[in-house]
N, C-alpha and C positions, 0 to 999 in steps of 0.2 A: 203893743195894747198900750192905750193911755191907761191914767191911773183912775178912770170913772167909771164905775160898772160893777159888775158881780167879781168880788175878790178883790176889789182895788179900793184906794183911798185917793184924794186929790194930789196933783202933783206936787211933789216936794221941791222947795228953793235949791238953785243950782249951789253945789260945794265945791270947793277946790279938791282935787283928788288927791291932795296929799294931807288935807287936813280933817281934824277928829280922832278921837280914841279907836283903836283897833282891837279886835279881839285877837288871841293869840293863834289863831288858826289861819285869819285874814293876815296877820304879820308876815305869818311863814310866806305866803304867797306877793306881797309885795314887791320883794326884787324882781319878780318876774313881770308883775304886770306894772311897773315901772318901767323896766328896759323896755317891753314892748309898747308902753305910751313915749316913750324918747324916739325909740326906733321911728314912730309912725308921725310924730313930729321931726324928725329929722329929713324925713321923704318929702314931707308937706302934706297938704291936703289934697292928693291927689285921686278923690272921689273913688269909681268903681274899680280904678285899676291900683289902687292905694298899694304897696309895697315895701317888706320890709328890706333895707339893705344888705347885699348879699355878705360884705364885711363886717356887719354888726355881730357882737356879742349874742350866743342862743342865749334865752331864758330858761330857768328851770321849767317852765310850761313848755317846752322844746325849742325845737329851729326855726328861723326866720322864715317868710313866707318866699318863693322861689321868683324868682325875676322871669320877666317876661311873660307869665300868665296872662293872656288876655281875659186880768179879766175886764171893762176897756170903753175908748170912746164911741159915742154913739152915731158918727156920722153917718150920713145917708151916703151910700156908696155912688161915686160918679162915673165919667169914663171910664173904659178900661185902660189904663196905662201899662209900660213897660212892653217888652216883646221877649219873645223866645220862650213863651211857656213851654213847660214838659208835656209829655202826652197825657190825652184824656184816661180815666180808668175805663176800663173793659174788664167783662165777666163780674168774677167775684173781686171787686178792687178794694176791699179792706183787710184782706191779710194775703199773704205770698206762701205760697206752697211751698215746705221745709226742702231748703236745697241737701245735696247729695254729698256736697264737699265743702271746704272753706274754712278757714282758720276758725270761724263764728260758728262751724255746724253743729246745731242741738241749742243754740244761745234765741231767744225769742227778746225781739225789741217792739216795744209800742211805740209808735208816732204820733203826737197827738197835733194835728194840724191846726191852730186857734182858730176860732169862730166858724165860720159858714157863710158861704157867697148868700146863701137864703135868707140868712137871719133878716134882714133889713125887711123883707115883705113879710116877716110872721113875727113884730114886735111883741104882739100880746103874749103868746107864747113864750119868748125868751124872755119875757119880763116877769113871770111867775117865781114865787119864791120857792127855793130848794134846800136843803138841811146840808151845811157843810159842813156839819159835826162841831163845830162851837158855836155856831147861829145861822139864821138863813138870810140867803141873797141870792139875788136875780139868777136866773138860769144860765143864762148869755146874754154877750152884748152883739152888737153888728160890725166891734171893732174899729180900728182906726182906717184911716186913708192917708195918702200923700194928699199936697194943697193943688195937684194934676189929677188925683181921681182914681190913683193905682190903691185896689183895698187890700188892709192887709188879711183877709181871709184869702186872698186872690194870690196873695204873695208866700202865705204860710202852705197852701197847697202845692205851690210850685216845688216849692224847699222840700217840702217831704215826700213829694214824688222823685225829686232827684237822691235824696238820701235813699230811698227803698231800693232803687238800681245799685248805689254803691254798696250797699250793707248785704243785699243779695246776692251778690258776686262774691261776697266773702264769707257767703253759706249760711248767714241769720235768715229767720223765720221774722218775717217784718208785717206787722198787724196795724192797722189806721182805727182811730176813734171815729173818723170819718173821713171820705174822700168824693167830696160831691157828690154822694150817692144818697145824700138825704136832703129834705127841703127846708130843714133848719137845725141847729143842734149838733150835736147831743149836747146837755145842761154839763153844768161846772162836774154835778156829782157822778153823772154816768161816765163822764170821761176817765175819772178816777176808778171807777167800779170795771172800766174795759181793760184798765192794764192790770187790776188784782186779779179779776178773772183768767187771764191769760197766763198769770205768772209770771209774768215779764221779766228777763234781767236786768233789763231798763227801761224808762220811758223817758221821754225827752218833748215837751210841748213845744212848738214853734212858735213864736212871736215876733213883733215889730212896735216899737213905742208909739205914742201920739203925744210927745212932751213938746215942749216951746221950742222955736228955732235957737242957735246955738247949742242946745242939750246933743252931745253928739256921743256916738258910740256905743259897744255892745254890752250887756252884762246877763249874767246868769241867777237865775232865783233861785235861793235853796230852801228847804223846808225846814223851820224851826222846829225845838220840840214842844209838840204841842200833846196835852193829855184832858181831853174836856170831851163829854159826849160820846159820838161816835168817831172822834178823832181821836188818834195814838201814832203818832210819828215816831215815836222815839223807838223803836226797832230799826227805822230806814234813814235816821238822823245823819249817822256815819257813813253810810255807804253812798248815800246822795251826796254829802259834799265831796265824794271822791270823786264819782259820777261828774258833779259839776265844775270840780277841778279840770278834770279832763278834757269837757267838752269846751269849756274857756280854753284850755291851752292849744287844742286843736282848731278852734274857730282864730285864734289869734293867730298862729300860726302859718294858715292858710290864706285868709283874707288881708291880712297887714293892718286889721281894722284895729282901732286902740281901745282899750277898756273906757267905760262910761265916765265922762267927765262931769255926770251931775248926780250917779249914784252908786254905791260900792268903794267910795275913799280910792279910788283908782284900781282896784282891784281886780274887779271885772265880776266881782259877787256880791251879792245881794241877799240875807237871809229874811224870810216873811213866816208868820205865823198866820196870816188873815187872808189864804189864799186855798178855796174848796178842793183843786185840783191836788195840791199838795198833801192838805190836812187829812183828808181819807186815803191816802194810798198807803198801800202795805207792801209796796216794794218799792225800789229806789228811783227816784223819778226830781228831775229839775225842769224849769223854766229857764228857755232862751231868748232876750229880747236882741233880734237881730242888729239893731240900729232904731232911728228916731225919723219915722216917715216926714214927721213936721219940719224938720231941718232940711233945706235943699242938698247940702254936701250929703248928706244919708240917704236922702230920697234919691240922688244921684246913682249910688251904689244898688240900693235895695230895689229898683226899676230894672238893672242891668242884669241880664241872662247870664252873661260871664260871669257877675260877682257873684250871683245866685246859684251857680255851680261851684264855684270856693265855697261857699256858705256850707254848701250840703257836705260838702267832703271835709272842712273843716270839723264840723259837727258829727260828722258820720265816723271822721278817725279819732275823736275825744271818746266816741262811743264806743268804738272797738279798743281803745286802749283799757280802758276799763272793763271790758268782757276779756279779754286776755291774760287781766293781772294773775 
């Protein structure tokens, strides 16, 4: 998602990934993040097939990727880019049946695919103001898109469906905030409410950024400590940080993608206090920006079916690691 629209602010200027003061928690992650970034630099910008060198040193986030594996911008969606989308939903798509066995048996995961493919046809509805705890913002936006018209909403649904398959195989009960089964929305406050009502053990919101060309890499957004109005994130700040660190580690390890070069000072982590989806959550929750749709190299990854499968696996691995702790 780009930094325009509900829960967002204008893009921040690019920053050198090693510059700026770090918090104690972020500092603890810097070695792993930098190793991942250096590995990425070593293998070169290899697009959707980016891999970590098999001989490189493992970071605290986990082992390198294995070789050989093949709230937002208001742009109107263009043509349908990308290939190899996962299957369309059927039956009751917003929740899975509880699995009978598996290492995640009894765990509930809510996946929040950012935006909705139908939002662009319902601008008046998604522009309505909703209470995000600290103030009011727009219900939702259309999301961003690649320069060739592959939309963020299409990307997030595809990755989310792939994640559902992975997590259900491990025994988790998986619920969606939306699965292309409604004409628009839900609004950001309802997205948070869905996770809360499910009493989810973990919630992950899937997105892709819409920053300027040259801004590359992924970052995970963590809730800051907010206690204002209807928002009180204090009980979930620590658990959400652990979830976010594990998701970042799984994503880096499986995709070989580098942490963002424009947000997070090279850690792949960013703390926000202005996101309704986080501010209103009462369960551990993070957002992940999987890459920048407006950068041609990141876009080549995001539109690759094989890379989206890696993204789904990496995020799922991070969730599973968090839930098994």
